[in-house]
Each structure stands twice: as structure tokens, then as C-alpha cells.
Legacy VTK file of the C-alpha trace (Angstrom):
# vtk DataFile Version 3.0
C-alpha trace
ASCII
DATASET POLYDATA
POINTS 83 float
7.217 1.023 -10.935
7.053 -2.405 -13.465
3.748 -2.902 -12.168
2.381 0.164 -12.865
4.330 0.772 -16.002
5.409 3.873 -14.779
9.180 5.707 -14.574
10.355 6.454 -11.305
10.169 10.373 -11.585
5.910 10.152 -12.357
5.730 8.087 -8.887
7.326 10.176 -7.012
4.942 12.974 -8.177
2.027 10.872 -7.090
1.391 11.506 -3.429
1.398 15.362 -4.101
-1.213 14.461 -7.197
-2.876 12.063 -4.537
-3.663 14.832 -2.252
-5.330 16.771 -4.728
-7.633 14.470 -5.719
-8.825 13.026 -2.558
-7.211 15.668 -0.793
-4.385 15.832 2.238
-7.021 14.044 4.989
-8.107 11.001 3.031
-4.211 10.665 2.072
-2.804 11.039 5.555
-5.213 8.561 7.079
-4.390 5.940 4.432
-0.842 6.334 4.918
-1.345 6.715 8.978
-3.135 3.322 9.029
-0.317 1.878 6.513
2.605 3.102 9.612
0.261 1.409 12.229
-0.267 -1.737 10.363
3.465 -1.786 9.736
4.031 -1.115 13.772
1.767 -3.793 14.391
3.261 -6.218 12.829
6.502 -5.806 13.787
4.991 -5.853 17.336
3.380 -9.033 16.867
6.533 -10.584 15.425
9.039 -9.554 18.813
5.600 -10.994 20.718
3.872 -13.779 19.982
4.516 -17.574 18.539
5.428 -18.303 15.174
2.473 -19.150 13.620
0.218 -16.116 14.780
3.089 -13.996 13.807
2.624 -15.903 10.320
-0.827 -14.961 10.277
0.004 -11.659 10.943
2.445 -11.466 8.303
-0.092 -12.802 5.762
-2.688 -10.004 6.678
-0.151 -7.487 5.931
0.984 -8.835 2.883
-2.509 -9.171 1.632
-3.545 -5.804 2.418
0.056 -3.877 2.043
2.492 -5.982 -0.114
2.883 -7.112 -3.194
-0.527 -9.094 -3.601
-2.365 -5.912 -2.924
0.297 -3.712 -5.333
-0.557 -5.877 -8.345
-4.321 -5.220 -7.436
-3.666 -1.584 -7.309
-1.737 -1.818 -10.556
-4.600 -3.665 -12.434
-7.147 -1.054 -11.175
-4.786 1.683 -12.441
-4.243 0.613 -15.849
-7.953 -0.441 -16.271
-8.156 2.994 -15.322
-5.687 4.618 -17.954
-7.445 2.855 -20.990
-10.704 4.599 -19.761
-8.885 8.149 -20.284
LINES 1 84
83 0 1 2 3 4 5 6 7 8 9 10 11 12 13 14 15 16 17 18 19 20 21 22 23 24 25 26 27 28 29 30 31 32 33 34 35 36 37 38 39 40 41 42 43 44 45 46 47 48 49 50 51 52 53 54 55 56 57 58 59 60 61 62 63 64 65 66 67 68 69 70 71 72 73 74 75 76 77 78 79 80 81 82
């Protein structure tokens, strides 16, 4: 919420707003990709050596963790300023 300078209530509404703006297919595809990546990550942690689990974790973090959140917040703020 802080990164986006948004309230909890406004963030709750984003999923519905994204469905209107981007379409159900696009939103569902992104959410499914994130779920699958999470499942893959958990599986990798259970079935791999420590070094390879670390590489998996780094990839997950880059795509779905705090770095991704901060990149998205930066884009959001830039678009908000243009409006």
C-alpha cells in the first residue's frame, strides 16, 4: 500500500478494475502464472540442493517479490502523474 500510495480499500478494488480494463483472460493468465511460479518454487525448495533453491528463489523474488512490486509502483506513480 505504501509503495503505491494507495489505501487498502482501493487495492481491494484493483482486481475488478483490471478485469474491466484488461479483460478476464489477461488477468486470469497473469494470476495463473504467478500461482504456477509459486508452486514451482515450493517444489524446487523441496526437491533441490540449497544452491539451486537459491537461484529459484532469486528468480521468484525478481518476478513476483519486492523488486517487482517497487517497479510496478514506480510505473503506477508515473502514469498517475500524467493523468
